[in-house]
C-alpha positions in Angstrom: 72.1 121.7 121.9 72.5 118.3 122.2 71.5 117.0 118.9 68.3 114.6 118.4 69.3 111.2 117.0 66.7 111.7 114.3 68.7 115.1 113.2 71.8 113.2 113.4 70.8 110.4 110.9 69.3 113.5 109.1 72.4 115.0 108.7 74.5 111.7 108.1 72.1 110.8 105.3 72.3 114.6 103.5 76.8 114.3 103.8 76.5 110.9 102.0 74.3 112.3 99.0 76.5 115.0 98.5 79.4 112.7 98.7 77.6 110.2 96.1 76.6 112.7 93.9 80.4 113.8 93.6 81.1 109.8 93.0 79.1 109.6 90.9 80.7 112.5 88.3 84.0 111.4 89.7 83.3 107.8 87.8 82.2 109.0 84.6 84.9 111.3 84.1 87.5 108.8 85.1 85.9 106.7 82.4 86.7 109.6 80.1 83.1 110.3 79.4 81.5 113.5 78.8 77.4 114.0 79.7 76.3 113.1 76.1 78.6 110.7 75.9 77.4 108.4 78.7 73.7 109.3 77.4 74.1 107.7 74.1 75.7 104.8 76.1 72.3 104.8 78.4 70.2 105.0 75.5 69.0 108.5 77.3 68.8 112.2 76.7 72.3 113.9 77.8 69.9 116.4 80.2 68.6 113.3 82.0 72.5 112.5 83.0 73.3 116.3 84.3 69.8 115.7 86.0 71.0 113.4 87.8 74.6 114.7 88.7 72.5 117.3 89.9 72.5 117.7 94.1 68.4 118.1 94.1 67.7 115.1 92.1 66.6 112.3 93.0 67.4 109.1 90.2 66.0 105.6 90.8 68.5 103.0 91.9 67.9 101.0 88.6 69.0 104.0 86.7 72.0 104.6 88.7 73.4 101.3 88.5 72.9 101.6 84.9 75.1 104.8 84.9 77.8 103.0 87.1 78.1 100.0 84.9 78.3 101.7 81.6 81.2 103.9 83.8 82.6 100.5 84.8 82.3 101.7 88.7 79.8 100.1 91.3 77.1 100.8 93.6 78.0 100.7 97.3 75.1 101.4 99.6 75.4 101.5 103.4 72.5 101.6 106.0 73.4 102.7 109.1 71.1 101.3 112.1 69.8 103.3 115.0 72.2 101.1 117.2 75.3 102.8 115.4 73.5 106.4 115.3 73.1 105.6 119.2 76.6 105.2 119.2 77.8 108.0 117.3 75.3 110.0 119.2 76.9 109.8 122.4 80.6 110.6 121.4 79.2 113.8 120.6 77.4 114.6 123.7 80.4 113.1 125.0 82.6 115.5 123.3 80.3 118.2 124.0 80.4 118.0 127.3 84.4 118.0 127.6 84.4 121.2 125.6 82.3 123.0 127.8 84.4 121.9 130.6 87.7 122.9 128.9 85.9 126.6 128.1 84.4 126.3 132.4 87.6 125.5 133.0 89.5 128.0 130.7 87.3 131.2 131.6 86.0 130.4 134.9 83.2 133.2 136.2 83.4 134.2 139.8 80.2 132.6 141.2 79.9 129.5 138.8 81.0 126.1 139.8 81.5 124.0 136.3 81.1 120.5 137.6 77.5 122.3 139.5 76.8 124.2 136.0 77.0 121.3 134.0 75.9 118.2 136.4 72.7 118.3 134.6 74.0 117.9 131.2 76.3 114.8 132.6 73.5 113.3 134.0 71.3 113.2 131.0 71.2 110.5 128.9 
């Protein structure tokens, strides 16, 4: 099944969020700060820092900026436009079709013509 652009956007955002949380913790550790040390610098409870680093948290940007400033790191946010996602979507679709053709070539069935079988997929955009 070919993924929709919305689903591709959601997956890409989810992957970016996981990577961001990993980078958040790394920035704190590189700065040589424990959660408690960072919380003291920020003037908040250490459990708040702990919650911010969890995957299921949704901290405000202003708090993230303060967290990273105290770690002597910076926030870099990227927005991927629909146009860029469409390019990625087409590339994924192309790779899927090529893979299907390779499988059909490697394991052809006696009664199926690979080109006829995949032609609706090749034509669809």
